[in-house]
C-alpha positions in Angstrom: -93.1 17.4 -17.5 -90.1 16.9 -15.2 -90.0 16.4 -11.7 -87.4 18.5 -10.3 -88.1 19.0 -6.4 -89.4 16.6 -3.9 -90.4 17.3 -0.4 -91.2 14.4 2.1 -93.0 15.1 5.5 -93.8 12.7 8.2 -93.6 9.7 6.0 -91.8 6.6 7.4 -88.1 7.3 7.9 -88.3 10.9 6.6 -89.4 13.6 9.0 -88.6 16.6 6.6 -86.5 15.6 3.5 -86.1 17.7 0.5 -84.4 16.4 -2.8 -83.5 18.5 -5.8 -84.2 16.0 -8.9 -82.1 16.1 -12.0 -82.5 14.5 -15.3 -81.0 11.4 -13.9 -81.2 11.0 -10.2 -79.4 8.0 -8.2 -80.2 7.0 -4.4 -77.1 5.8 -2.9 -76.8 4.6 0.6 -76.6 1.8 3.2 -79.4 -0.5 4.0 -82.3 1.2 6.0 -80.9 4.6 5.1 -84.3 5.8 3.4 -84.0 4.9 -0.1 -87.1 2.7 -0.5 -88.9 5.3 1.6 -88.2 7.9 -1.1 -89.7 5.6 -3.8 -92.6 4.9 -1.5 -93.2 8.4 -1.2 -93.3 8.9 -5.3 -95.6 6.0 -5.3 -97.9 7.9 -2.8 -97.6 11.1 -4.7 -98.5 9.5 -8.2 -100.9 6.6 -6.9 -102.2 7.7 -3.7 -104.2 4.8 -1.8 -105.2 4.1 1.9 -104.5 0.4 1.1 -100.7 1.4 1.1 -100.8 3.2 4.3 -100.8 2.0 8.0 -99.2 2.9 11.4 -95.7 2.3 10.1 -96.3 4.8 7.2 -96.2 7.7 9.7 -92.8 8.9 11.0 -91.9 7.5 14.5 -95.7 5.9 14.1 -97.1 9.4 15.1 -100.6 8.9 13.7 -101.5 12.1 14.8 -99.2 13.7 12.1 -100.0 14.6 8.7 -98.3 12.6 5.7 -97.3 15.0 3.0 -95.5 14.7 -0.1 -94.6 17.9 -2.3 -93.4 18.1 -5.6 -92.5 20.7 -8.2 -92.7 20.0 -12.1 -91.4 22.2 -14.8 -90.8 21.9 -18.8 -94.5 20.9 -19.3 -95.8 20.1 -22.8 -98.3 22.0 -24.2 -101.1 19.2 -23.5 -100.0 19.4 -19.7 -100.3 23.1 -19.9 -103.9 23.1 -21.1 -104.9 20.3 -18.7 -103.0 22.3 -15.6 -103.3 25.6 -16.8 -105.7 26.7 -13.8 -103.1 25.4 -11.3 -100.0 26.7 -12.8 -97.5 29.3 -11.2 -96.8 32.5 -13.1 -93.4 30.9 -14.3 -95.3 27.8 -15.8 -94.3 25.6 -13.0 -96.6 23.1 -11.4 -96.4 22.7 -7.3 -98.6 20.0 -6.2 -98.7 17.9 -2.8 -100.6 14.7 -1.6 -101.3 14.3 2.1 -102.9 11.7 4.2 -104.1 12.1 7.9 -106.2 9.9 10.3 -109.3 11.7 11.3 -109.2 14.3 8.7 -112.4 15.3 6.5 -111.3 14.6 3.0 -112.2 16.8 0.2 -112.3 15.2 -3.0 -110.0 12.5 -1.8 -109.5 9.4 -4.1 -109.8 6.7 -1.6 -110.7 6.2 2.0 -110.6 3.3 4.3 -111.5 2.5 7.7 -108.9 2.2 10.4 -110.4 1.1 13.6 -112.9 4.0 14.4 -110.9 6.7 12.5 -110.7 7.4 8.9 -107.6 7.6 6.7 -108.3 10.6 4.3 -106.3 11.5 1.4 -105.9 15.1 0.2 -104.7 16.9 -2.8 -103.2 20.4 -3.1 -101.6 22.8 -5.4 -99.4 25.9 -4.9 -100.4 29.2 -6.6 -100.1 33.2 -5.7 -103.4 34.5 -4.2 -103.9 38.1 -3.0 -102.7 38.9 0.5 -106.0 40.4 1.2 -108.5 37.8 2.5 -111.5 39.9 1.0 -109.9 39.0 -2.4 -109.1 35.4 -1.8 -112.1 33.1 -3.3 -111.8 30.7 -0.5 -112.3 33.4 2.2 -115.3 34.8 0.6 -118.8 33.9 2.0 -121.8 35.5 3.6 -120.5 36.0 6.8 -117.1 37.4 5.9 -118.9 39.7 3.5 -120.9 41.1 6.4 -117.8 41.6 8.4 -115.7 43.2 5.6 -118.8 45.6 4.7 -118.7 47.3 8.2 -115.2 48.6 7.5 -115.3 48.6 3.7 -113.3 51.8 3.5 -110.2 49.9 4.9 -110.5 47.5 2.0 -107.6 49.0 -0.1 -104.8 47.2 -2.1 -102.0 48.6 -3.5 -103.5 52.0 -3.1 -106.6 51.1 -4.9 -109.9 50.8 -3.1 -111.8 47.7 -3.4 -115.1 49.2 -2.0 -115.0 51.9 -4.7 -114.5 49.4 -7.4 -117.5 47.4 -5.8 -119.7 50.4 -6.2 -123.3 50.7 -4.6 -124.3 51.1 -1.3 -125.3 47.6 -0.3 -123.1 44.5 0.2 -122.8 42.5 -3.0 -124.1 38.7 -3.1 -121.2 36.2 -2.5 -121.3 35.4 -6.2 -120.9 39.0 -7.4 -118.2 39.7 -4.8 -116.1 36.5 -6.1 -116.4 37.9 -9.6 -115.6 41.5 -8.7 -112.5 40.3 -6.5 -111.1 38.2 -9.9 -111.6 41.3 -11.9 -110.1 43.7 -9.6 -107.1 41.3 -9.2 -106.6 41.1 -12.8 -107.1 44.9 -13.7 -104.4 45.7 -10.9 -102.1 42.6 -11.0 -99.1 45.1 -10.7 -100.4 46.6 -7.6 -102.1 44.1 -5.6 -99.7 42.5 -3.1 -99.6 38.5 -3.7 -98.4 35.5 -1.6 -97.9 31.8 -2.2 -100.7 29.5 -0.9 -101.6 26.1 -0.9 -105.2 25.3 -2.2 -106.5 22.4 -0.8 -109.0 19.7 -2.6 -110.3 22.1 -5.4 -113.2 20.7 -7.4 -112.3 18.5 -10.3 -108.5 18.5 -9.4 -108.0 14.8 -8.6 -109.5 13.9 -11.8 -107.2 16.4 -13.5 -104.3 14.7 -11.7 -105.1 11.2 -12.8 -105.1 12.0 -16.4 -102.2 14.2 -16.6 -99.5 13.2 -14.3 -96.4 10.9 -15.1 -97.2 7.0 -15.2 -95.4 5.6 -12.2 -94.9 2.1 -11.0 -92.9 1.1 -7.9 -91.1 -2.1 -8.8 -90.0 -3.9 -5.5 -86.8 -6.0 -5.0 -87.3 -9.4 -7.0 -87.3 -12.3 -4.8 -88.9 -14.9 -7.1 -88.8 -13.8 -10.9 -91.3 -16.4 -11.7 -94.2 -14.8 -9.5 -93.0 -11.3 -9.9 -92.7 -11.5 -13.8 -96.2 -12.6 -14.1 -98.3 -10.4 -16.7 -101.0 -9.7 -14.5 -102.6 -6.1 -14.3 -102.2 -6.1 -10.6 -98.2 -6.8 -10.7 -95.6 -4.3 -11.1 -94.4 -5.8 -14.2 -97.7 -6.3 -15.6 -98.6 -2.9 -15.2 -95.5 -1.7 -17.1 -96.3 -4.3 -19.9 -100.0 -3.2 -20.2 -98.7 0.5 -20.1 -96.5 -0.3 -23.1 -99.2 -2.2 -24.8 -101.4 0.9 -24.5 -99.0 3.0 -26.7 -99.4 0.7 -29.5 -101.9 1.8 -32.1 -105.2 -0.2 -32.5 -104.6 -1.6 -35.9 -101.4 -3.2 -34.7 -102.4 -4.6 -31.6 -103.3 -8.4 -31.6 -107.0 -9.5 -31.0 -106.3 -10.6 -27.4 -103.9 -8.3 -25.5 -104.1 -10.3 -22.3 -103.1 -13.6 -24.0 -100.4 -11.9 -25.7 -99.0 -10.3 -22.6 -99.3 -13.8 -20.8 -97.2 -15.2 -23.8 -94.8 -12.6 -23.7 -94.2 -13.0 -19.9 -93.5 -16.9 -20.2 
């Protein structure tokens, strides 16, 4: 997959910045112009962790804001299409986002940490077309909303087609049946039902799918002491790159002790 667009909101020096990414992209500018912020935003997108965030991470130290990094990926490989199939847009592109907010309720966040009395929670999101009508949106369907919609069921019409007639029966369906019927209705009337793009927040299982599918990303900081920076430990930037390369080597060609071999190569 290829990263084609990046949007950074409320992160360090970036209030709202959008970048169109090409096959090769160079960040050029004076000191303190935001180059490192863009790279750190990519680090948050690919490897989100509350350990890398603090008050300085929020634009103008506005800890009441939500940090958000959005990305668009295109040219997915078959394996990636299969893994992300449920989250892709009709044109085959993948629109995702990571967010961080203090005091927010995390969904399936990958990590949380205490910051004073507040929690810093990380969320993950994807964008996909959904029906404009709330009674066709899975996230809006529950026992209470069904009761309200059923009172005026004759008004549930999308693209000239009655959803009440599609449901059939004189009693309101259960939540599960309503969701199943809504999916079927949208599928059978795809050319008639009005759709709109919407962000889906913290879907179940999504975080694990991202871990196994997103490109490998390591932020290598400016080297001050090459002796320390080049150590082949799993926690150092160069070490992460080294071990990632080693993981691509077939087992039959690997030495018995990968760690000792990595250390010998870093000397």
